[in-house]
NUGUDREN-644416 format. One record per atom (N, C-alpha, C): residue in one letter; atom name; x, y, z. Coordinates in steps of 0.1 Angstrom, whole numbers. Example, Ala and Ser with C-alpha at 12.3 -4.5 7.8 and 13.67 -1.06 7.14 Angstrom:
% NUGUDREN-644416
ATOM  code  site     c1     c2     c3
ATOM     A     N    132    -57     78
ATOM     A    CA    123    -45     78
ATOM     A     C    132    -33     78
ATOM     S     N    128    -22     71
ATOM     S    CA    137    -11     71
ATOM     S     C    129      0     79
//
This chain:
% NUGUDREN-644416
ATOM  code  site     c1     c2     c3
ATOM     X     N      8    -12      0
ATOM     X    CA      0      0      0
ATOM     X     C      9     12      0
ATOM     X     N      8     21    -10
ATOM     X    CA     16     33    -12
ATOM     X     C      8     44     -4
ATOM     X     N     15     49      7
ATOM     X    CA      8     59     15
ATOM     X     C     13     73     12
ATOM     X     N     26     74     10
ATOM     X    CA     32     87      8
ATOM     X     C     46     86      1
ATOM     X     N     49     96     -6
ATOM     X    CA     63     97    -12
ATOM     X     C     71    106     -3
ATOM     X     N     84    102     -1
ATOM     X    CA     93    111      7
ATOM     X     C    102    117     -3
ATOM     X     N    104    130     -2
ATOM     X    CA    112    137    -12
ATOM     X     C    124    143     -4
ATOM     X     N    136    142     -9
ATOM     X    CA    147    147     -3
ATOM     X     C    153    158    -11
ATOM     X     N    159    168     -5
ATOM     X    CA    167    178    -11
ATOM     X     C    181    174    -13
ATOM     X     N    185    163     -7
ATOM     X    CA    199    158     -8
ATOM     X     C    201    152    -21
ATOM     X     N    214    152    -25
ATOM     X    CA    218    146    -38
ATOM     X     C    221    131    -35
ATOM     X     N    213    122    -39
ATOM     X    CA    215    108    -36
ATOM     X     C    228    102    -42
ATOM     X     N    232    107    -54
ATOM     X    CA    245    102    -59
ATOM     X     C    257    107    -51
ATOM     X     N    256    119    -46
ATOM     X    CA    267    124    -37
ATOM     X     C    267    117    -24
ATOM     X     N    255    114    -18
ATOM     X    CA    254    106     -6
ATOM     X     C    261     93     -7
ATOM     X     N    258     86    -18
ATOM     X    CA    264     72    -21
ATOM     X     C    279     73    -23
ATOM     X     N    283     83    -31
ATOM     X    CA    297     85    -34
ATOM     X     C    305     88    -22
ATOM     X     N    300     97    -13
ATOM     X    CA    307    100     -1
ATOM     X     C    308     88      8
ATOM     X     N    297     80      9
ATOM     X    CA    298     68     17
ATOM     X     C    308     58     11
ATOM     X     N    308     56     -2
ATOM     X    CA    318     47     -8
ATOM     X     C    332     52     -5
ATOM     X     N    335     65     -7
ATOM     X    CA    348     70     -5
ATOM     X     C    352     67      9
ATOM     X     N    343     70     19
ATOM     X    CA    346     68     33
ATOM     X     C    349     54     36
ATOM     X     N    341     45     32
ATOM     X    CA    342     31     35
ATOM     X     C    355     25     28
ATOM     X     N    358     29     16
ATOM     X    CA    370     24      9
ATOM     X     C    382     29     17
ATOM     X     N    382     41     21
ATOM     X    CA    394     46     28
ATOM     X     C    395     39     42
ATOM     X     N    384     36     48
ATOM     X    CA    384     29     61
ATOM     X     C    390     15     59
ATOM     X     N    388      9     47
ATOM     X    CA    392     -4     44
ATOM     X     C    407     -5     39
ATOM     X     N    413      7     39
ATOM     X    CA    427      8     35
ATOM     X     C    430     11     21
ATOM     X     N    420     14     13
ATOM     X    CA    422     18     -1
ATOM     X     C    425     33     -1
ATOM     X     N    434     36    -11
ATOM     X    CA    436     50    -14
ATOM     X     C    426     54    -25
ATOM     X     N    418     64    -22
ATOM     X    CA    407     67    -31
ATOM     X     C    411     80    -38
ATOM     X     N    409     80    -51
ATOM     X    CA    412     92    -59
ATOM     X     C    400     95    -68
ATOM     X     N    397    108    -70
ATOM     X    CA    386    111    -78
ATOM     X     C    388    107    -93
ATOM     X     N    377    105   -100
ATOM     X    CA    377    101   -114
ATOM     X     C    385    111   -122
ATOM     X     N    394    106   -130
ATOM     X    CA    403    115   -138
ATOM     X     C    416    119   -132
ATOM     X     N    418    115   -119
ATOM     X    CA    430    119   -113
ATOM     X     C    442    110   -118
ATOM     X     N    454    115   -118
ATOM     X    CA    465    108   -122
ATOM     X     C    469     97   -112
ATOM     X     N    470     85   -117
ATOM     X    CA    474     74   -108
ATOM     X     C    487     68   -113
ATOM     X     N    496     66   -104
ATOM     X    CA    510     61   -107
ATOM     X     C    512     47   -103
ATOM     X     N    503     41    -96
ATOM     X    CA    504     27    -91
ATOM     X     C    499     17   -102
ATOM     X     N    505      5   -102
ATOM     X    CA    500     -5   -111
ATOM     X     C    489    -13   -104
ATOM     X     N    488    -12    -91
ATOM     X    CA    478    -19    -83
ATOM     X     C    466    -10    -82
ATOM     X     N    458    -10    -92
ATOM     X    CA    446     -1    -93
ATOM     X     C    433     -9    -95
ATOM     X     N    423     -5    -87
ATOM     X    CA    409    -11    -90
ATOM     X     C    400      1    -93
ATOM     X     N    394      1   -104
ATOM     X    CA    385     11   -108
ATOM     X     C    371      6   -105
ATOM     X     N    363     16    -99
ATOM     X    CA    349     12    -95
ATOM     X     C    340     22   -102
ATOM     X     N    331     17   -109
ATOM     X    CA    320     25   -116
ATOM     X     C    307     20   -111
ATOM     X     N    299     29   -106
ATOM     X    CA    286     25   -100
ATOM     X     C    275     33   -106
ATOM     X     N    263     26   -108
ATOM     X    CA    251     32   -112
ATOM     X     C    240     29   -102
ATOM     X     N    234     39    -97
ATOM     X    CA    223     37    -87
ATOM     X     C    211     31    -94
ATOM     X     N    206     20    -89
ATOM     X    CA    194     14    -95
ATOM     X     C    181     17    -87
ATOM     X     N    183     16    -73
ATOM     X    CA    171     18    -65
ATOM     X     C    175     22    -51
ATOM     X     N    168     32    -46
ATOM     X    CA    169     36    -32
ATOM     X     C    155     38    -26
ATOM     X     N    151     30    -17
ATOM     X    CA    138     32    -11
ATOM     X     C    137     27      3
ATOM     X     N    127     32     10
ATOM     X    CA    124     27     24
ATOM     X     C    109     27     25
ATOM     X     N    104     15     29
ATOM     X    CA     90     13     32
ATOM     X     C     88     12     47
ATOM     X     N     76     14     51
ATOM     X    CA     73     12     65
ATOM     X     C     59      7     66
ATOM     X     N     58     -4     73
ATOM     X    CA     44    -10     76
ATOM     X     C     44    -12     91
ATOM     X     N     50    -23     95
ATOM     X    CA     52    -25    109
ATOM     X     C     66    -21    113
ATOM     X     N     75    -24    104
ATOM     X    CA     89    -20    106
ATOM     X     C     94    -13     94
ATOM     X     N    105     -6     95
ATOM     X    CA    112      1     84
ATOM     X     C    119    -10     76
ATOM     X     N    118     -8     63
ATOM     X    CA    124    -18     53
ATOM     X     C    131    -10     42
ATOM     X     N    144     -9     42
ATOM     X    CA    151     -1     33
ATOM     X     C    160     -9     24
ATOM     X     N    161     -5     11
ATOM     X    CA    170    -12      2
ATOM     X     C    177     -1     -7
ATOM     X     N    190     -4     -9
ATOM     X    CA    198      3    -19
ATOM     X     C    204     -7    -28
ATOM     X     N    202     -4    -41
ATOM     X    CA    208    -13    -51
ATOM     X     C    216     -5    -61
ATOM     X     N    228    -11    -65
ATOM     X    CA    237     -5    -75
ATOM     X     C    242    -15    -84
ATOM     X     N    244    -11    -97
ATOM     X    CA    251    -19   -106
ATOM     X     C    265    -14   -106
ATOM     X     N    275    -23   -103
ATOM     X    CA    288    -19   -101
ATOM     X     C    297    -27   -111
ATOM     X     N    307    -20   -116
ATOM     X    CA    318    -27   -124
ATOM     X     C    331    -24   -117
ATOM     X     N    338    -35   -114
ATOM     X    CA    352    -34   -109
ATOM     X     C    361    -38   -120
ATOM     X     N    371    -30   -122
ATOM     X    CA    381    -33   -132
ATOM     X     C    395    -28   -128
ATOM     X     N    405    -33   -135
ATOM     X    CA    419    -30   -131
ATOM     X     C    428    -33   -143
ATOM     X     N    441    -31   -141
ATOM     X    CA    450    -32   -151
ATOM     X     C    451    -46   -157
ATOM     X     N    452    -56   -149
ATOM     X    CA    453    -70   -154
ATOM     X     C    442    -79   -149
ATOM     X     N    430    -74   -149
ATOM     X    CA    419    -82   -144
ATOM     X     C    407    -82   -153
ATOM     X     N    400    -92   -153
ATOM     X    CA    388    -93   -161
ATOM     X     C    377    -84   -153
ATOM     X     N    370    -75   -160
ATOM     X    CA    361    -67   -153
ATOM     X     C    350    -76   -146
ATOM     X     N    346    -72   -134
ATOM     X    CA    335    -78   -127
ATOM     X     C    323    -69   -126
ATOM     X     N    312    -72   -133
ATOM     X    CA    300    -64   -133
ATOM     X     C    290    -72   -125
ATOM     X     N    284    -65   -115
ATOM     X    CA    275    -72   -106
ATOM     X     C    265    -62   -100
ATOM     X     N    253    -66    -97
ATOM     X    CA    243    -58    -89
ATOM     X     C    245    -61    -75
ATOM     X     N    247    -51    -67
ATOM     X    CA    248    -52    -52
ATOM     X     C    235    -46    -46
ATOM     X     N    230    -54    -37
ATOM     X    CA    218    -49    -30
ATOM     X     C    221    -49    -15
ATOM     X     N    217    -39     -8
ATOM     X    CA    219    -38      6
ATOM     X     C    205    -36     13
ATOM     X     N    203    -42     24
ATOM     X    CA    191    -41     31
ATOM     X     C    194    -35     45
ATOM     X     N    184    -27     50
ATOM     X    CA    186    -22     63
ATOM     X     C    173    -18     70
ATOM     X     N    173    -19     83
ATOM     X    CA    161    -16     91
ATOM     X     C    165    -13    105
ATOM     X     N    159     -2    110
ATOM     X    CA    161      1    125
ATOM     X     C    151     -6    133
ATOM     X     N    142    -14    127
ATOM     X    CA    133    -22    135
ATOM     X     C    119    -17    134
ATOM     X     N    111    -20    144
ATOM     X    CA     97    -16    145
ATOM     X     C     95     -1    144
ATOM     X     N     86      3    136
ATOM     X    CA     83     17    134
ATOM     X     C     73     21    145
ATOM     X     N     78     25    157
ATOM     X    CA     69     29    167
ATOM     X     C     63     43    164
ATOM     X     N     70     51    156
ATOM     X    CA     65     64    152
ATOM     X     C     71     66    138
ATOM     X     N     64     74    130
ATOM     X    CA     68     78    117
ATOM     X     C     77     90    117
ATOM     X     N     90     88    118
ATOM     X    CA     99     99    119
ATOM     X     C    109     98    107
ATOM     X     N    114    109    103
ATOM     X    CA    124    110     92
ATOM     X     C    136    102     96
ATOM     X     N    139    102    109
ATOM     X    CA    151     96    115
ATOM     X     C    151     81    112
ATOM     X     N    139     74    114
ATOM     X    CA    138     60    111
ATOM     X     C    141     56     97
ATOM     X     N    135     65     88
ATOM     X    CA    137     62     74
ATOM     X     C    152     64     70
ATOM     X     N    158     76     75
ATOM     X    CA    172     79     72
ATOM     X     C    182     68     77
ATOM     X     N    180     64     90
ATOM     X    CA    189     54     95
ATOM     X     C    187     40     88
ATOM     X     N    175     37     84
ATOM     X    CA    173     24     77
ATOM     X     C    180     25     64
ATOM     X     N    179     36     57
ATOM     X    CA    186     38     44
ATOM     X     C    201     37     45
ATOM     X     N    206     44     56
ATOM     X    CA    220     43     58
ATOM     X     C    225     29     61
ATOM     X     N    218     21     68
ATOM     X    CA    221      7     71
ATOM     X     C    221     -1     58
ATOM     X     N    211      2     49
ATOM     X    CA    210     -5     36
ATOM     X     C    222     -2     28
ATOM     X     N    226     11     27
ATOM     X    CA    238     15     20
ATOM     X     C    251      9     25
ATOM     X     N    252      8     38
ATOM     X    CA    264      2     45
ATOM     X     C    264    -13     41
ATOM     X     N    253    -20     41
ATOM     X    CA    252    -34     37
ATOM     X     C    257    -36     23
ATOM     X     N    252    -27     13
ATOM     X    CA    256    -29     -1
ATOM     X     C    271    -26     -2
ATOM     X     N    276    -16      4
ATOM     X    CA    290    -13      3
ATOM     X     C    299    -24      9
ATOM     X     N    295    -31     20
ATOM     X    CA    302    -42     26
ATOM     X     C    304    -53     16
ATOM     X     N    293    -55      8
ATOM     X    CA    294    -66     -3
ATOM     X     C    304    -62    -14
ATOM     X     N    304    -49    -17
ATOM     X    CA    313    -45    -27
ATOM     X     C    328    -47    -22
ATOM     X     N    330    -43    -10
ATOM     X    CA    343    -44     -4
ATOM     X     C    348    -59     -3
ATOM     X     N    339    -68     -1
ATOM     X    CA    342    -82      0
ATOM     X     C    347    -87    -14
ATOM     X     N    340    -82    -24
ATOM     X    CA    345    -86    -38
ATOM     X     C    358    -79    -41
ATOM     X     N    360    -67    -37
ATOM     X    CA    373    -60    -40
ATOM     X     C    384    -67    -33
ATOM     X     N    382    -72    -21
ATOM     X    CA    393    -79    -13
ATOM     X     C    398    -91    -21
ATOM     X     N    388    -98    -28
ATOM     X    CA    392   -109    -36
ATOM     X     C    401   -106    -48
ATOM     X     N    401    -93    -52
ATOM     X    CA    408    -89    -64
ATOM     X     C    422    -84    -60
ATOM     X     N    425    -82    -48
ATOM     X    CA    438    -77    -43
ATOM     X     C    449    -87    -45
//
């Protein structure tokens, strides 16, 4: 049952890019912006397309973030895969923006953890 649309003034692509950069750096990767000069031979390129970002609420919050990602590098076969992350802060005792936002953040974190797991296999 569709009850309401939630509209954000935030840039979803920037939100996801910032989270990816942060989590990659936390995992020990050196992150450079697209087009930056890279001098290392040990490079993994990540290209992501946002497929879906949503959060439903019935009894509990149910968020999903999905991305189509291609990982490639100098001497590797490109890996193209859809990554889906799920997140929920649990039972929706009240309808607050915070519950939606935290559930979406958990879903994004879940998707990124799956990307990082595949990247670790490529090192």
